[in-house]
N, C-alpha and C positions, 0 to 999 in steps of 0.2 A: 589462582590469580598470580600474574607475574608481578615484577617490581613496579610496573606501570600502573597508574590508577585506573586506566581503561584497558580491559582485556582485548587483545587483538585475535581475530580469527581469519582463516581462509575457509574454503568449503570443499567438500567431497560430493560429487554428484552420484546419487544412488539409484536414480530412475529418471526417466523423462517421458513426456507425452506430447504428441503433436497438438497444435492449436491453429486456428485460422490466422494466417499471417496478416490479414487486413485489420485485425483488432488493434486499435490504438489504446492499449490497456492503461486505464486510469484507476480502476478499482478491481479488487480480486478477493473472492471469499469462497470457502468450501463449507458446505453445510448439508447434512442429510443426503450425502452421496451426489450432490449437485455442485457444480462450479458456477458461481455468479461472476459476471464480468461487466464492468462499466467501460465502454469504449468511447473515446472522445473525438474531438474536432467538430467545427461548425459544419452542419449539413450532413454529418456522418455519425453523429452520436447515437449510441444504442445502449439499452439494458438487455443483457443476454443471460440465459441459463442453459448450461450443458449438463448432460449426464456425465459425471466425472469418470466413470469406469471406461467408457468408450468414446467420449467426446461428441456424442450425438446432441444436436441442438434441440432443447426441450421447449424453450419459449424465448421470444424476443419482443422488444418494443422499441420503435424508432423515436428519437427525440425531435422536438421542433427544431427547425434549421437555425434558429437564433440561440440555441442552447449548446454550450460546450460542456459535455458531461465530464465529471471528475470522479472522486472516490465514492465507494458504496459500502454499505454495511447492512446486514440482516439482523434484526432484533425482534424477537417475538414473531408475530404474524405479518410484519411489515418489512419492506425493503426501502432503505433510505439512499438517495443518490444526490451527491453534491453537484452544483453547477459552478463553473469557474468565475464568471463575472456578473452573473444575474443576481447575486446576493440572496440566493434561495436554495433550499434543499427540497427535492421532490420526494414524495412519500407514495408508495405503491402497496397494494395488497400482495403478499408473498405468493399466494396460490396461483394467481393468473396475471400479475402485473397491472391490474386495474389501477389507474391513477386515483389517489384519494385526495390529496391536497398538497400545497407547498407551504414550507415554513421559512421565515426570514432568517438569514444568517448575517453576521457582521463581517465585512471584508470579502475576500475571495475564498472560494472553496478549492482545496487541493486534495488532501487525503482524509479518509474517514474510517473509523473502527468503533468498537464498543467494548465495554468491560462487563457486559451482562445487565447493566442498569442504565448507564449513561452512554451517550454518543460522544466521540472524541474526534475533533477535526483539526486539520492544519490549514494555514492560510498563506503559506509561502515564506513566512517570517520565522523567527525562533520561538513562536508561541504555539502551544497546543491548548485548545479550548474544550472543556467538558460541558456538554449541553444536555438539556432535557429532551428526550425523544418525543415528548408530547407537544412542546411549545418552542423548542430550540433556544430557550432562554439559557444564557451562559451562566453556569453554576460556579465555575472557577476557571482560571487560566494559569498556565505555568510556563516559565521561561526555560528553554532547553539549553544546557551548557555542556561543553566537553573540556575538561581540564580548566574550568573557569571561564571559557570563552563561549560566546553565543553560537549556536548551530542553527543556521538558516536553511531555507529551501527544503524544509521537511515536506515530503510528498506522500506517496501511498503509505498507509499505516496498517498494522495488524497487532491485535492484542494476543500475546503468547505467554502463557504461564505467568500471568501477573505483571508482565512488562510490555512496553510498546516498542515494536520494531518499526523503523521508518526508513524508506528510501530517501537518499539525498539526491535531489534533482540534478541531472547532468553529471552524475558520477556513477562509478561502479561500487558504491558503498552503501551498506545498511548500518544503521546505528540501533543499539538497544538502549531504551530509556527507562529509568526508574520513574514511574508515574507519580510518586509522592514527592520526590525532590526535583525532578526535571533534569537530573544528571545523566549523561551518557555513561553507561557502565561497560559497554562493549562496542566494538566496531568490526564489521565483517567486510573483507576485501573480496569482491566478486569479479575482479578483472579477468578477462579471458573466458568468462563463462559461456558466452555465445561464440562459437568458432567463427573465424574469419570467412570461411566458405559459406556460412549460413547468413551472412550479411548481404543485403541488397540495397540499392538506392531507396531511401525512405525508412530503412531500419533505424529505429530511434533508441532511446536510452533504456537502461534497466529500470523497470517500474512494475511492481506487483508482488505482493507477499500474501500467502494464504496458508493457514494451518488447518490440516484435516483433523477435526476433533475425533474422528473414528479411530485413528492410530497415532495421532500426535505428529505426523510427518509435516515438514515445512516445504512449501513449493514457491518458486519465484519465477518471474518472467520479465519481459520488457515490452515496449511499444512496437508493434508490428514484428514481434519475434515469432518464429515458427514452432517454438518449443516452450513447454513448462518443464522446469527442472526441480526434482526433489533433491534437497541438499541436507548434508550433515555438517556441523561446525567442526573445524579442525583448529585447535589452539595453536597460536604462534608464540614460541618461547622467546624469540628475539626479533624485535621489529627493526627492519632495515632503516638506516638513518634517513633516506629519502622519504620513506613512508611516514616516519615519525615527524619530519618537518612539514610534510603536506598536512597531516592531521592537525598540527599545531597552528597552521596558517589559516584554517577555516574559521 
């Protein structure tokens, strides 16, 4: 740990895989050698499952045109998918994406993950909500802070080794959160991850974090990005003054 209360990292790319550029990635998860993707936008939202090894599409389900799909998480034999403004979470059978039922949520749905027992979702504020996977009842909520200041716009989430990783919407930054205290313990700078030559009109922000439980690798991507990137964290021993001031202004 450095002298700062929050550890700073950059990343090293150790592998990359192609992915369909049209996917407006809102949720990402790797499980049992499959990659689950929630792709958003009205009239274009899908629930998708790919074979992780070669990217072959295994199964897909198109959403109602009135639904803007957001985060997803797989828990047990079910897939849970948030909607943005419908105040509901859609529940599917994992094996074949058969729709089972919908559960009510409070506020907007942004990112979704699980800790093996509870589902955890973000709503665009500085709150994370821990909910029952059976009823979506809020069991507890925590405020997320960094150096004592609220951290808002928490987007796609992933539970990694007892911590919550969260994209910050409209930034090239991921924060690592202590789920007990709500404090940001680390921040990851991913600026420049997608090369300029791979950007096209419509290429959107960094969004999507997935840990492969098979080997512990961490993969990230963005909305309408052509690549999934495997990353390793590289500690920063001295934070530039500009980066320090940006972090303090959030």
